[in-house]
C-alpha positions, 0 to 999 in steps of 0.5 A: 520437509519440516513444517515451520515457516517465516515470512519476510515481505517487501513493498506495498500493502498489497504484498503485506496482504498477499503475505497474509494469504500465504500465512492462511494457507500454510496455517490451514496445511499444518504449518506453523510460524516462526523466526527465520533462524528456526524456519524449515521454509523462509518465503520472501514477498518482493517488490520491484516497483522502485530499485531500492526495494530490490536492493533491500530484498537482495541484501536480506536474501544473501543473508539467509544463504548460511541457513540453507547451507547449514539446515537445508532451509528451503528459500522461496521467493514470490511477489512482484520481483519474482514475477519480473525476474522468474528463472533469472532470479534462480540463475543469480541465486542458486540457493533459491528453491522456489520462485513464484509469481504474483498469481501463485501464492494460494498454491504456496504449500504445494509449491514448497512440497514440490521442492522435494523433487527439485527447484521450480519456477512458477509465474503463470499469469493466466488466472488469479484467485481472489477468493476462497484463500484463507487469510491469517492477519497480522493484526487482529483489529484491521483487515485488508480486502482486495477489491481489484487486482492487477492494473490496466493503466500502463503509467509509462514508468510502472511495472505493475501491469506487467508483474500483476497483470490486467485489472480484475474486480471481485463481484461486490457481494463477495467483498461485502461477504468477507468484510462481514466475516471480518466484522464478525470476528471483531475487526475495527478498521477495513481497508479496501485494496486495489492498484486503482480502486476508483475503477472497481467494476468498470471492466466488468459492468461498464462503470465504476461501482466503488462509490456504491461499494463504499455506501453498501459496505458503510450501511451493512456495517456501520461500526468499523472504520473504512479506508481505501488505497490506492485512488487513481486521479483519472477516475476519482470523481464527484460521486466518489466524493459524495460517498465519502461525505455521506457514509458515516464510517468512510474515513476523511482520507484520500491518497491521490497521487500526483506524480508531476504538476506539469502537463507535459510530464503528465502526458509522457507518464500517460497519466490520463488527466491534466494539472488543472483537472487534478487541482479541480478535483482536489478543490472539489473534494475538500469542499465536499468533505470537510476536514479531509486529509489529502496525501500524494506521490511525486516523482522527480527527475523523469526523463525530459523533465525541464526546469519549467516542468519541475516549476510547474509540479512545485506550483501544483503542490503549493496550490494543493497544500497537501497534508503529506507528500511521498517524494521519489527520484525516478528510476528506470524500471525494465519493460516499462515504456519510460525506461527507453526515453531519452532526456535522462536527467543528471543525478545531481539535478534530480537530487537538487530538485528532490531537496527542494520539493521536499523542503516544501512538502515537509513544511506542509505537513508540519502545518497540517499537524500544527492545525490540529492542536487543541482539538479532540481526535477519535483514534484507533490504537494500533499498539505500543510506539516502536520508539517509546513503548511507554506510549501508545501509537494510534491513527486518527480518521484522517490518517495522522499519527497520534501518540499518548501515554499508556496506562494500565488498560490494554488499548490495542485495537480500541477506539479512544478520544485523544486531546491533542497537546503538541504537534511535531513534523510527522506525528501528533502528542496528546492525552487520552480523554476517554476510551470509547470502545 
């Protein structure tokens, strides 16, 4: 086998970070990254949380079949879909050489080497390696740090506990050392990752240490911004809110998935909180962290959802005034508890409810954007805008997308102050005041 590889990633940020680990492991093993057309091995990192992600993957997978036939390219499939499907994926796509699960990515070089002896499927969930795996970041200026892996919540619609295993938290000192290494390398933004960061170390120590972690990292490394995802509302508490408010470099942005605003739906989803508890936490968060941006996830058309249930969701959305919301039609995931529930909602009803919900959430996002008009915002520049390369694309502390005109300086990875002059439905426009660093 040659030594050129390409990684194609679908799904959440945890998958993207796993892809960074794969790149690090292969780079350390003497491989070099290239495009799919030239690759000796193509590695797909997959998602199965939603059906649309599966469909996108299978479409892309079929497109590389000619490379297998023409060049003998090794095809490897990893991630959540690979964990779920296992041998079935190999039967469905006989040109796939390796299927590897969510705990197997540190062994990618060995798995690729083993294809010389034949096809293989490796989906063992008996252990997970969270440290010591090299990482090759996609961006020099920001780093993703896994603090927990897996999930113990078993929300009835979610397949994650089945494909990523039970929750495991890394020791705080180990996380701090990894953050320190990235800061020394010049990283400007640290992103803490977990299926539920709010329960960090609870399983190991009997209580959540997430607020402690934010304070330790903020005090030890005060210069880079600190972000985190994702929070579970059940475990998001006053101590975490205080840590956000009191730690200067923790950004004022919280993604807090509501999913539904009806107590009936929340119970069937096994979310572990009530609508009133959720609304109280959002109100407390806004009072504790001035200017905080709160975004959410919402599922429409869950089995048994009545018009009253949907109206309750609309009411909570109106009362919480989210800065943005990611809305989804429910689709059943094999092996989850919800897959066998009665009361399937007709597609037309689902779509009508989704449209109504999206109209409200879009209006709220637009209002949130307009509230920034005339302000100066500190932003971290991510790079040229994809739609207009003559403009820079950046993110504010509250995670709002900001565009401004490019000059002669290379500002990628720099902090800057931008005056906001225009607001669209999804982003802000501004003019550069000054480059901060």
